[in-house]
Residue frames relative to the residue before (quaternion, step in Angstrom):
aa qw qx qy qz dx dy dz
M 1.0000 0.0000 0.0000 0.0000 0.00 0.00 0.00
K 0.5886 -0.5865 0.4358 0.3460 3.52 -1.26 0.44
D 0.6760 -0.4619 0.3903 0.4211 3.54 -1.35 0.20
D 0.2414 -0.8007 0.5259 0.1550 3.61 -0.70 1.02
S 0.2835 0.7851 -0.5161 0.1921 3.62 1.05 0.51
R 0.7484 0.2318 -0.1577 0.6011 3.56 1.28 -0.41
L 0.1205 0.8426 -0.5205 0.0669 3.56 0.87 0.85
F 0.1121 -0.7677 0.6307 0.0173 3.59 -0.97 0.93
R 0.1539 -0.7686 0.6193 0.0442 3.46 -1.15 0.93
L 0.0379 -0.7879 0.6144 -0.0176 3.53 -0.95 0.95
I 0.0417 -0.7778 0.6268 0.0201 3.61 -0.95 0.98
Y 0.0592 0.7935 -0.6053 0.0220 3.51 -0.86 0.86
A 0.2170 -0.7154 0.6415 0.1720 3.62 -1.33 0.31
S 0.0443 0.7843 -0.6179 0.0334 3.47 -1.20 0.69
T 0.4315 -0.6771 0.5352 0.2627 3.61 -1.23 0.31
P 0.4766 -0.6583 0.4890 0.3167 3.61 -0.88 0.87
S 0.4836 -0.6492 0.5007 0.3066 3.52 -0.96 0.81
I 0.5704 -0.6204 0.4092 0.3497 3.58 -0.89 0.86
A 0.6409 0.5485 -0.3535 0.4041 3.64 0.91 -0.82
F 0.7594 0.3973 -0.1819 0.4820 3.59 1.11 -0.80
G 0.1459 -0.8074 0.5497 0.1570 3.62 0.94 -0.89
T 0.4931 -0.6482 0.4904 0.3101 3.58 -1.23 -0.43
T 0.0466 0.8115 -0.5738 0.1001 3.58 0.87 1.00
D 0.6235 -0.5511 0.4071 0.3766 3.54 -1.17 0.64
Q 0.6261 0.5345 -0.3298 0.4622 3.59 0.99 -0.94
L 0.6866 0.4865 -0.3141 0.4396 3.65 0.66 -1.05
V 0.6918 0.4568 -0.3004 0.4718 3.59 0.82 -0.99
G 0.6044 0.5562 -0.3549 0.4465 3.65 0.97 -0.63
E 0.6757 0.4747 -0.2854 0.4864 3.50 0.93 -0.96
M 0.6322 0.5131 -0.3504 0.4629 3.68 1.01 -0.64
I 0.6628 0.4976 -0.3207 0.4586 3.57 0.96 -0.82
F 0.6416 0.5369 -0.3169 0.4469 3.58 0.94 -0.89
A 0.6838 0.4914 -0.2663 0.4690 3.55 0.85 -1.04
S 0.6740 0.5160 -0.2737 0.4523 3.53 0.97 -1.00
S 0.6360 0.5283 -0.3300 0.4555 3.56 0.98 -0.84
L 0.6700 0.4967 -0.3021 0.4617 3.61 0.90 -0.85
N 0.7122 0.4458 -0.2700 0.4703 3.54 0.87 -0.97
N 0.6562 0.5144 -0.3203 0.4497 3.66 1.02 -0.71
A 0.6099 0.5590 -0.3367 0.4496 3.56 1.08 -0.81
R 0.6268 0.5619 -0.3211 0.4339 3.64 1.06 -0.70
V 0.7896 0.2957 -0.1161 0.5249 3.59 1.01 -0.86
G 0.5571 -0.6766 0.3474 0.3334 3.61 1.28 0.31
I 0.4112 0.6723 -0.4921 0.3699 3.58 1.20 0.68
T 0.0654 -0.7338 0.6723 0.0723 3.45 -1.33 0.69
G 0.2099 0.8044 -0.5451 0.1080 3.59 -1.20 0.26
L 0.3630 -0.7064 0.5839 0.1684 3.45 -1.41 -0.05
L 0.1512 -0.7601 0.6266 0.0824 3.62 -1.04 0.82
V 0.0934 -0.7129 0.6906 0.0782 3.54 -1.09 0.81
A 0.0362 -0.8086 0.5859 -0.0387 3.49 -0.69 1.23
D 0.0090 -0.7714 0.6343 -0.0498 3.46 -1.04 0.89
D 0.6916 -0.4658 0.3190 0.4505 3.64 -1.16 0.24
S 0.8050 0.3202 -0.1457 0.4777 3.51 1.05 -0.75
F 0.8218 0.1101 -0.1210 0.5459 3.63 1.19 0.09
Y 0.2306 -0.6557 0.6802 0.2329 3.44 -1.48 0.07
L 0.0314 0.7366 -0.6752 -0.0230 3.54 -1.05 0.64
Q 0.0284 0.8354 -0.5412 0.0920 3.53 -0.76 1.22
L 0.2098 -0.7400 0.6311 0.1010 3.45 -1.18 0.73
L 0.0324 -0.7665 0.6414 -0.0025 3.56 -0.87 0.95
E 0.0197 0.8077 -0.5888 0.0239 3.62 -0.96 0.86
G 0.4113 0.6898 -0.5229 0.2857 3.59 -0.99 0.81
D 0.7975 -0.2007 0.2249 0.5226 3.56 -1.06 -0.60
R 0.5724 -0.6455 0.3848 0.3280 3.52 -0.79 0.94
Q 0.6734 0.4893 -0.2797 0.4784 3.63 0.91 -0.95
A 0.6786 0.4866 -0.3141 0.4518 3.57 0.85 -0.92
V 0.6423 0.5009 -0.3161 0.4865 3.61 0.98 -0.82
T 0.6649 0.4960 -0.3053 0.4677 3.62 0.77 -0.90
D 0.6469 0.4921 -0.3383 0.4742 3.64 0.85 -0.82
T 0.6574 0.5002 -0.3294 0.4573 3.60 0.91 -0.96
F 0.6539 0.5028 -0.3334 0.4566 3.61 0.82 -0.88
L 0.6390 0.5089 -0.3484 0.4598 3.71 0.85 -0.77
R 0.6103 0.5212 -0.3580 0.4773 3.65 1.01 -0.71
I 0.6732 0.5051 -0.3042 0.4462 3.58 0.81 -1.06
A 0.6500 0.5258 -0.3350 0.4345 3.61 0.96 -0.80
Q 0.6904 0.4482 -0.2779 0.4953 3.58 1.14 -0.56
D 0.5372 0.6468 -0.4049 0.3593 3.67 1.23 -0.19
C 0.4337 -0.7451 0.4529 0.2272 3.52 -0.69 1.14
R 0.5251 0.6143 -0.4137 0.4192 3.65 1.29 0.07
H 0.7199 0.3883 -0.2245 0.5297 3.59 1.33 -0.41
S 0.0038 -0.7548 0.6544 0.0446 3.56 -1.22 0.50
G 0.8271 0.2582 -0.1697 0.4696 3.52 -1.16 0.37
I 0.1763 0.8177 -0.5279 0.1472 3.55 0.98 0.78
Q 0.0448 -0.7855 0.6169 -0.0205 3.53 -0.93 1.07
L 0.3313 -0.7153 0.5834 0.1956 3.57 -0.72 1.06
L 0.2023 -0.8091 0.5462 0.0782 3.56 -0.72 1.16
D 0.7960 -0.0564 0.0758 0.5979 3.56 1.07 -0.77
A 0.1001 0.7534 -0.6486 0.0401 3.53 -1.09 0.66
S 0.2492 0.7846 -0.5053 0.2590 3.56 -0.24 1.28
D 0.5359 -0.5944 0.5067 0.3204 3.47 -1.41 0.45
Q 0.0955 -0.8043 0.5864 0.0129 3.48 -1.04 0.87
R 0.4830 -0.6426 0.5048 0.3145 3.57 -1.31 0.25
D 0.8286 0.1208 -0.0183 0.5464 3.56 0.86 -0.91
R 0.4892 -0.6272 0.5293 0.2953 3.53 -1.24 0.51
L 0.3780 -0.7113 0.5401 0.2438 3.52 -1.11 0.66
F 0.7815 0.1734 -0.0768 0.5944 3.57 1.15 -0.64
P 0.0479 -0.8736 0.4843 0.0089 3.62 0.63 1.23
N 0.7420 0.4197 -0.2343 0.4673 3.60 1.11 -0.47
W 0.6767 0.4814 -0.3046 0.4664 3.58 1.22 -0.06
A 0.3208 -0.7206 0.5766 0.2130 3.59 -0.47 1.09
M 0.7054 -0.2522 0.1298 0.6496 3.59 1.27 -0.62
S 0.0474 0.7467 -0.6619 0.0445 3.43 -1.09 1.00
M 0.2994 -0.7261 0.5821 0.2105 3.54 -1.32 0.21
L 0.3795 -0.6739 0.5874 0.2382 3.54 -1.10 0.77
G 0.2599 -0.8192 0.5015 0.0989 3.49 -0.37 1.34
A 0.6182 -0.5518 0.3888 0.4028 3.53 -1.22 0.56
S 0.2036 0.7533 -0.6071 0.1500 3.57 -0.97 0.90
E 0.6634 -0.4862 0.3608 0.4397 3.59 -1.15 0.16
S 0.6367 0.5263 -0.3120 0.4693 3.56 1.06 -0.82
R 0.6279 0.5300 -0.3201 0.4716 3.59 0.94 -0.78
S 0.6358 0.5462 -0.3072 0.4507 3.48 0.98 -0.91
R 0.6764 0.4858 -0.2758 0.4800 3.51 1.03 -0.95
L 0.6449 0.5264 -0.3115 0.4582 3.54 1.03 -0.72
L 0.6317 0.5024 -0.3144 0.4997 3.61 1.06 -0.79
A 0.6399 0.5332 -0.3350 0.4405 3.59 0.98 -0.88
R 0.6582 0.5365 -0.2911 0.4407 3.53 1.00 -0.99
H 0.7492 0.3688 -0.2066 0.5099 3.70 1.16 -0.56
R 0.5125 0.6468 -0.4443 0.3488 3.58 1.06 0.06
K 0.3530 -0.7335 0.5522 0.1801 3.50 -1.30 0.60
S 0.7669 0.2043 -0.1101 0.5983 3.55 1.22 -0.28
A 0.7894 -0.3131 0.2147 0.4823 3.63 -1.14 -0.21
M 0.7719 0.1933 -0.1409 0.5891 3.61 1.11 -0.51
F 0.5088 -0.5951 0.5136 0.3510 3.58 -1.25 0.43
I 0.0182 0.7809 -0.6173 0.0939 3.57 -0.59 1.22
P 0.2858 -0.8273 0.4583 0.1544 3.55 -0.01 1.26
H 0.5780 0.5833 -0.3856 0.4207 3.60 1.19 -0.40
E 0.6621 0.5017 -0.3230 0.4535 3.65 1.22 -0.27
L 0.5253 0.6404 -0.4211 0.3697 3.61 1.27 -0.10
S 0.4560 -0.6042 0.5936 0.2733 3.56 -1.22 0.75
A 0.6842 -0.4453 0.3834 0.4320 3.55 -1.39 0.09
T 0.6739 0.4990 -0.2796 0.4677 3.51 0.94 -1.00
E 0.6723 0.4880 -0.3023 0.4675 3.60 0.93 -0.77
A 0.6462 0.4999 -0.3357 0.4688 3.59 1.00 -0.70
A 0.6254 0.5288 -0.3286 0.4704 3.55 1.02 -0.87
Q 0.6760 0.5144 -0.2944 0.4378 3.58 0.85 -0.97
F 0.5970 0.5381 -0.3618 0.4724 3.61 1.08 -0.69
F 0.7071 0.4318 -0.2976 0.4743 3.63 0.76 -0.81
I 0.5755 0.5406 -0.3969 0.4680 3.62 1.03 -0.58
D 0.6352 0.5273 -0.3300 0.4579 3.65 0.90 -0.97
V 0.6672 0.5022 -0.3095 0.4549 3.58 0.86 -0.94
S 0.6584 0.5195 -0.3065 0.4502 3.65 0.93 -0.86
V 0.6409 0.5231 -0.3004 0.4747 3.54 1.10 -0.82
T 0.7094 0.4702 -0.2545 0.4592 3.51 0.89 -1.07
A 0.7512 0.3665 -0.1975 0.5123 3.62 1.05 -0.73
C 0.3243 0.8002 -0.4723 0.1770 3.62 1.13 0.16
T 0.6151 0.5794 -0.3152 0.4321 3.49 1.21 -0.61
Y 0.6772 0.4918 -0.2808 0.4698 3.50 1.32 -0.42
Q 0.3199 0.8088 -0.4562 0.1881 3.56 1.27 0.07
D 0.7008 0.4644 -0.2817 0.4624 3.60 1.09 -0.46
L 0.4182 0.7118 -0.4720 0.3092 3.60 1.23 0.21
C 0.6182 -0.5113 0.4466 0.3962 3.47 -1.26 0.31
P 0.5600 -0.6588 0.3852 0.3225 3.61 -0.79 0.92
R 0.6908 0.4543 -0.2794 0.4883 3.65 1.07 -0.42
T 0.4725 0.6892 -0.4383 0.3312 3.55 1.30 0.01
V 0.3916 -0.6449 0.6019 0.2617 3.51 -1.22 0.66
I 0.1862 -0.8170 0.5347 0.1091 3.66 -0.61 0.98
Y 0.1422 -0.7574 0.6331 0.0727 3.52 -1.11 0.77
I 0.2598 -0.8167 0.5039 0.1078 3.51 -0.79 0.94
D 0.3577 0.6992 -0.5400 0.3026 3.58 1.02 0.76
């Protein structure tokens, strides 16, 4: 990974475009392509995908993260993109994952429930602090998985 002296973290939420949805195959292809592209430019992160939302954290060099986010914002698989946080950081939350996805599990459901503001988890409702705390909680819960392959879907049960 690149030098983290200027580490930048970006968190966004979006809605899957109706034409693409969030099929396992589509999300798997996104994770695979992202992990290859991100590794080249020193970006790490995590994607949480659901039928109704994408929630993603990207961390790395400011320019690389910004360029990646701008590409995502133009991707027809996303709609309603909302930037939740963009800030300088001291440490990476997911230093070994060029890109991973938090897979569906009972623990993930509990984690989402803990961070929801209404009857359902709606990431677009999260403040910058709440979005960051969600990913901090994921990193703490999943810390035993840090040696997994970066393209691995992680389950925190």
